[in-house]
C-alpha positions as a Markdown table, in Angstrom:
| # | Residue | x | y | z |
|---|---|---|---|---|
| 1 | Met | -0.3 | -23.5 | 7.6 |
| 2 | Ser | -0.5 | -21.9 | 4.3 |
| 3 | Ile | -1.2 | -18.2 | 3.8 |
| 4 | Ile | -3.7 | -17.3 | 0.9 |
| 5 | Ile | -4.3 | -13.8 | -0.3 |
| 6 | Thr | -6.7 | -12.6 | -2.9 |
| 7 | Ala | -5.8 | -10.3 | -5.7 |
| 8 | Phe | -7.4 | -8.8 | -8.8 |
| 9 | Glu | -7.7 | -11.3 | -11.8 |
| 10 | Arg | -6.8 | -8.2 | -13.8 |
| 11 | Ser | -5.7 | -5.1 | -11.9 |
| 12 | Pro | -7.1 | -1.8 | -12.9 |
| 13 | Asp | -3.5 | -0.3 | -12.8 |
| 14 | Gly | -2.2 | -3.0 | -15.2 |
| 15 | Gly | 0.4 | -4.2 | -12.7 |
| 16 | Ala | 1.8 | -0.8 | -11.6 |
| 17 | Gly | 1.8 | -1.9 | -7.9 |
| 18 | Leu | -0.9 | 0.3 | -6.8 |
| 19 | Ala | -3.4 | -2.4 | -6.1 |
| 20 | Arg | -3.5 | -3.1 | -2.3 |
| 21 | Asp | -2.5 | -6.7 | -2.6 |
| 22 | Thr | 1.0 | -5.4 | -3.3 |
| 23 | Arg | 1.2 | -4.0 | 0.2 |
| 24 | Val | 0.4 | -7.5 | 1.7 |
| 25 | Arg | 2.7 | -9.3 | -0.7 |
| 26 | Trp | 5.5 | -6.9 | 0.2 |
| 27 | Ala | 5.0 | -7.5 | 4.0 |
| 28 | Leu | 5.1 | -11.2 | 3.5 |
| 29 | Glu | 8.2 | -10.9 | 1.4 |
| 30 | Glu | 9.9 | -8.7 | 4.1 |
| 31 | Val | 9.3 | -11.4 | 6.7 |
| 32 | Gly | 10.1 | -14.3 | 4.5 |
| 33 | Gln | 6.7 | -16.0 | 4.5 |
| 34 | Pro | 5.4 | -18.0 | 1.5 |
| 35 | Tyr | 1.9 | -17.4 | 0.3 |
| 36 | Glu | -0.5 | -18.4 | -2.3 |
| 37 | Val | -2.7 | -16.1 | -4.3 |
| 38 | Arg | -6.3 | -16.7 | -5.3 |
| 39 | Leu | -7.3 | -14.4 | -8.2 |
| 40 | Val | -10.8 | -13.0 | -8.2 |
| 41 | Ser | -12.7 | -11.1 | -11.0 |
| 42 | Phe | -14.7 | -7.9 | -10.3 |
| 43 | Arg | -17.9 | -10.1 | -10.5 |
| 44 | Ala | -16.6 | -12.6 | -8.1 |
| 45 | Met | -15.7 | -9.9 | -5.6 |
| 46 | Lys | -19.4 | -9.1 | -5.2 |
| 47 | Glu | -20.5 | -12.7 | -4.8 |
| 48 | Pro | -21.3 | -14.4 | -1.4 |
| 49 | Ala | -18.2 | -16.4 | -1.1 |
| 50 | His | -15.9 | -13.4 | -1.3 |
| 51 | Leu | -18.2 | -11.2 | 0.7 |
| 52 | Ala | -17.9 | -13.7 | 3.5 |
| 53 | Leu | -14.2 | -12.8 | 3.6 |
| 54 | His | -14.5 | -9.1 | 2.8 |
| 55 | Pro | -17.9 | -7.5 | 3.6 |
| 56 | Phe | -17.2 | -4.6 | 1.3 |
| 57 | Gly | -16.3 | -6.6 | -1.7 |
| 58 | Gln | -12.7 | -5.6 | -2.2 |
| 59 | Ile | -9.2 | -7.1 | -2.2 |
| 60 | Pro | -7.0 | -8.2 | -0.7 |
| 61 | Thr | -8.2 | -10.8 | 1.8 |
| 62 | Tyr | -5.9 | -12.9 | 4.0 |
| 63 | Glu | -6.6 | -16.4 | 5.0 |
| 64 | Glu | -4.5 | -18.6 | 7.4 |
| 65 | Gly | -6.0 | -21.7 | 8.7 |
| 66 | Asp | -9.4 | -20.7 | 10.3 |
| 67 | Leu | -8.4 | -17.0 | 10.4 |
| 68 | Ala | -9.7 | -14.6 | 7.7 |
| 69 | Leu | -8.8 | -10.9 | 7.6 |
| 70 | Phe | -9.4 | -7.9 | 5.4 |
| 71 | Glu | -8.1 | -4.3 | 5.3 |
| 72 | Thr | -4.4 | -4.0 | 4.5 |
| 73 | Gly | -3.6 | -2.1 | 7.7 |
| 74 | Ala | -5.0 | -4.9 | 9.8 |
| 75 | Val | -3.4 | -7.6 | 7.7 |
| 76 | Ile | 0.0 | -6.1 | 7.7 |
| 77 | Phe | -0.2 | -5.5 | 11.5 |
| 78 | His | -1.1 | -9.2 | 11.9 |
| 79 | Ile | 1.9 | -10.2 | 9.7 |
| 80 | Ala | 4.2 | -7.8 | 11.7 |
| 81 | Glu | 3.0 | -9.1 | 15.0 |
| 82 | Arg | 3.5 | -12.7 | 14.0 |
| 83 | His | 6.9 | -12.5 | 12.3 |
| 84 | Ala | 10.1 | -10.6 | 13.0 |
| 85 | Gly | 11.2 | -7.9 | 10.6 |
| 86 | Leu | 8.5 | -5.2 | 10.4 |
| 87 | Leu | 8.2 | -4.0 | 14.0 |
| 88 | Pro | 11.1 | -3.1 | 16.4 |
| 89 | Glu | 11.6 | -5.2 | 19.6 |
| 90 | Asn | 11.8 | -2.1 | 21.9 |
| 91 | Ala | 8.3 | -1.4 | 23.1 |
| 92 | Asn | 8.4 | 2.4 | 22.6 |
| 93 | Ala | 9.8 | 2.0 | 19.1 |
| 94 | Arg | 7.3 | -0.6 | 18.3 |
| 95 | Ala | 4.5 | 1.8 | 19.4 |
| 96 | Arg | 5.9 | 4.6 | 17.2 |
| 97 | Ala | 6.1 | 2.2 | 14.2 |
| 98 | Ile | 2.4 | 1.3 | 14.7 |
| 99 | Thr | 1.6 | 5.0 | 15.0 |
| 100 | Trp | 3.1 | 5.6 | 11.6 |
| 101 | Met | 1.0 | 2.8 | 10.2 |
| 102 | Phe | -2.1 | 4.6 | 11.2 |
| 103 | Ala | -0.7 | 7.9 | 10.1 |
| 104 | Ala | -0.1 | 6.5 | 6.6 |
| 105 | Leu | -3.7 | 5.2 | 6.2 |
| 106 | Asn | -5.7 | 7.7 | 8.2 |
| 107 | Thr | -3.8 | 11.0 | 7.7 |
| 108 | Val | -1.7 | 10.9 | 4.5 |
| 109 | Glu | -3.7 | 8.6 | 2.2 |
| 110 | Pro | -7.1 | 10.2 | 2.3 |
| 111 | Pro | -6.1 | 13.4 | 0.5 |
| 112 | Ile | -4.0 | 11.3 | -2.1 |
| 113 | Leu | -7.1 | 9.2 | -2.8 |
| 114 | Glu | -9.2 | 12.2 | -3.2 |
| 115 | Leu | -6.7 | 13.5 | -5.7 |
| 116 | Ala | -6.9 | 10.3 | -7.6 |
| 117 | Thr | -10.7 | 10.5 | -7.6 |
| 118 | Ala | -10.6 | 14.1 | -8.8 |
| 119 | Arg | -8.3 | 13.4 | -11.7 |
| 120 | Leu | -9.7 | 10.1 | -12.8 |
| 121 | Leu | -13.4 | 10.2 | -12.1 |
| 122 | Glu | -14.3 | 13.9 | -11.9 |
| 123 | Ser | -12.3 | 15.5 | -14.7 |
| 124 | Asp | -15.3 | 15.9 | -16.9 |
| 125 | Lys | -17.3 | 17.7 | -14.3 |
| 126 | Pro | -17.9 | 21.4 | -14.9 |
| 127 | Trp | -16.4 | 22.3 | -11.5 |
| 128 | Ser | -13.3 | 20.1 | -11.9 |
| 129 | Lys | -10.9 | 22.9 | -12.9 |
| 130 | Gln | -11.8 | 25.0 | -9.9 |
| 131 | Arg | -11.7 | 22.0 | -7.4 |
| 132 | Leu | -8.5 | 20.3 | -8.6 |
| 133 | Pro | -6.0 | 22.9 | -7.3 |
| 134 | Leu | -7.7 | 22.8 | -3.8 |
| 135 | Val | -7.4 | 19.0 | -3.7 |
| 136 | Glu | -3.7 | 19.2 | -4.9 |
| 137 | Asn | -2.9 | 21.7 | -2.2 |
| 138 | Arg | -4.4 | 19.6 | 0.5 |
| 139 | Val | -2.0 | 16.8 | -0.6 |
| 140 | Arg | 0.9 | 19.3 | -0.6 |
| 141 | Asp | 0.0 | 20.4 | 3.0 |
| 142 | Arg | 0.4 | 16.8 | 4.2 |
| 143 | Leu | 3.5 | 16.2 | 2.1 |
| 144 | Lys | 5.2 | 19.4 | 3.5 |
| 145 | Gln | 4.5 | 18.1 | 7.1 |
| 146 | Leu | 5.8 | 14.6 | 6.3 |
| 147 | Ser | 8.8 | 16.0 | 4.5 |
| 148 | Ala | 9.8 | 18.1 | 7.4 |
| 149 | Arg | 9.5 | 15.2 | 9.8 |
| 150 | Leu | 11.4 | 12.8 | 7.7 |
| 151 | Gly | 14.2 | 15.4 | 7.1 |
| 152 | Gly | 17.4 | 13.7 | 5.9 |
| 153 | Ala | 16.6 | 10.3 | 7.5 |
| 154 | Asp | 16.3 | 7.1 | 5.5 |
| 155 | Trp | 13.3 | 5.9 | 7.4 |
| 156 | Leu | 10.5 | 7.5 | 9.6 |
| 157 | Asp | 11.8 | 6.2 | 13.0 |
| 158 | Gly | 15.0 | 4.4 | 13.0 |
| 159 | Gly | 15.0 | 1.3 | 10.9 |
| 160 | Phe | 12.6 | 0.3 | 8.2 |
| 161 | Ser | 9.2 | -0.8 | 9.7 |
| 162 | Ala | 5.7 | -1.6 | 8.8 |
| 163 | Gly | 5.0 | 2.1 | 9.1 |
| 164 | Asp | 7.5 | 2.7 | 6.3 |
| 165 | Leu | 6.0 | 0.0 | 4.2 |
| 166 | Leu | 2.6 | 1.6 | 4.4 |
| 167 | Met | 3.7 | 5.1 | 4.0 |
| 168 | Ala | 5.8 | 4.4 | 0.9 |
| 169 | Ser | 2.9 | 2.4 | -0.5 |
| 170 | Val | 0.6 | 5.4 | 0.0 |
| 171 | Leu | 3.1 | 7.9 | -1.6 |
| 172 | Leu | 3.7 | 5.6 | -4.6 |
| 173 | Arg | 0.2 | 6.7 | -5.7 |
| 174 | Leu | 1.7 | 10.2 | -6.4 |
| 175 | Lys | 4.6 | 9.2 | -8.7 |
| 176 | Ser | 2.6 | 9.9 | -11.8 |
| 177 | Ser | 1.2 | 13.2 | -10.6 |
| 178 | Gly | 4.6 | 15.0 | -10.3 |
| 179 | Ile | 3.7 | 16.3 | -6.9 |
| 180 | Leu | 6.0 | 14.0 | -5.1 |
| 181 | Asp | 8.9 | 15.3 | -7.0 |
| 182 | Glu | 8.4 | 18.7 | -5.3 |
| 183 | Tyr | 9.7 | 17.1 | -2.2 |
| 184 | Pro | 13.1 | 15.5 | -3.0 |
| 185 | Asn | 13.5 | 13.8 | 0.4 |
| 186 | Leu | 10.1 | 12.1 | 0.0 |
| 187 | Ala | 10.9 | 11.1 | -3.5 |
| 188 | Ala | 14.2 | 9.6 | -2.4 |
| 189 | Tyr | 12.3 | 7.8 | 0.4 |
| 190 | Val | 10.0 | 6.1 | -2.0 |
| 191 | Ala | 12.9 | 5.2 | -4.3 |
| 192 | Arg | 14.7 | 3.6 | -1.3 |
| 193 | Ser | 11.5 | 1.6 | -0.7 |
| 194 | Glu | 11.2 | 0.5 | -4.1 |
| 195 | Ala | 14.8 | -0.7 | -4.1 |
| 196 | Arg | 14.2 | -3.1 | -1.3 |
| 197 | Pro | 14.4 | -6.7 | -2.6 |
| 198 | Ala | 11.2 | -7.7 | -0.9 |
| 199 | Tyr | 9.3 | -4.8 | -2.7 |
| 200 | Lys | 10.9 | -5.9 | -6.0 |
| 201 | Arg | 9.6 | -9.4 | -5.5 |
| 202 | Ala | 6.1 | -8.2 | -4.6 |
| 203 | Phe | 6.0 | -5.9 | -7.5 |
| 204 | Ala | 7.2 | -8.5 | -9.9 |
| 205 | Ala | 4.6 | -11.0 | -8.7 |
| 206 | Gln | 1.8 | -8.6 | -9.2 |
| 207 | Leu | 3.0 | -7.4 | -12.5 |
| 208 | Ala | 3.4 | -11.0 | -13.7 |
| 209 | Ile | -0.4 | -11.6 | -13.3 |
| 210 | Asn | -1.3 | -8.6 | -15.5 |
| 211 | Ala | 1.4 | -9.6 | -17.9 |
| 212 | Gly | 0.1 | -13.0 | -18.2 |
| 213 | Lys | 3.4 | -14.8 | -17.2 |
| 214 | Ala | 4.9 | -16.2 | -14.0 |
| 215 | Pro | 7.6 | -14.2 | -12.3 |
| 216 | Ala | 11.2 | -15.5 | -12.6 |
| 217 | Asp | 12.6 | -17.4 | -9.6 |
């Protein structure tokens, strides 16, 4: 039964790996599952066929037989539940990994997205210069807490898990801001994640779409 995901026909980030289909690609690469990609334009994302898969008109979506999913957290949880490699076998460790998945999306990502909005969409507003430091400090508050918890460990809780995959994906959004470099252990954590062969394959596949060429085998 083939897996089909959707991705931007042309990603706003130009293939920098920030579009959320990269997260799903990465998860599928980690568990060794082949998949197909259906590219959609911004216009097509708002049309009935796509809205039937994703009611909010976004990407990615995930189709497997008669199952259709949206929201990367839910998709990655489904992949991790179905295939070995992203969730520990021990019940307590598994529960903790799932907790980190929620933490990445619900606690750490919101202020990071707020910062992206402030910098990209609100920089021309008269109140932007006053607001931006407040938003940046909200991000720093979260990173300080996460940095303290990670300490000198390689991963959040034992071995690499779906929790790390989502957390690293969220933190990747900060690479260009310089804020991540203020927390060396988090910067190293992201670098370890990017060095994983599965991530490299996912990144290359997403980049290839925007570069207009197929990734090398």
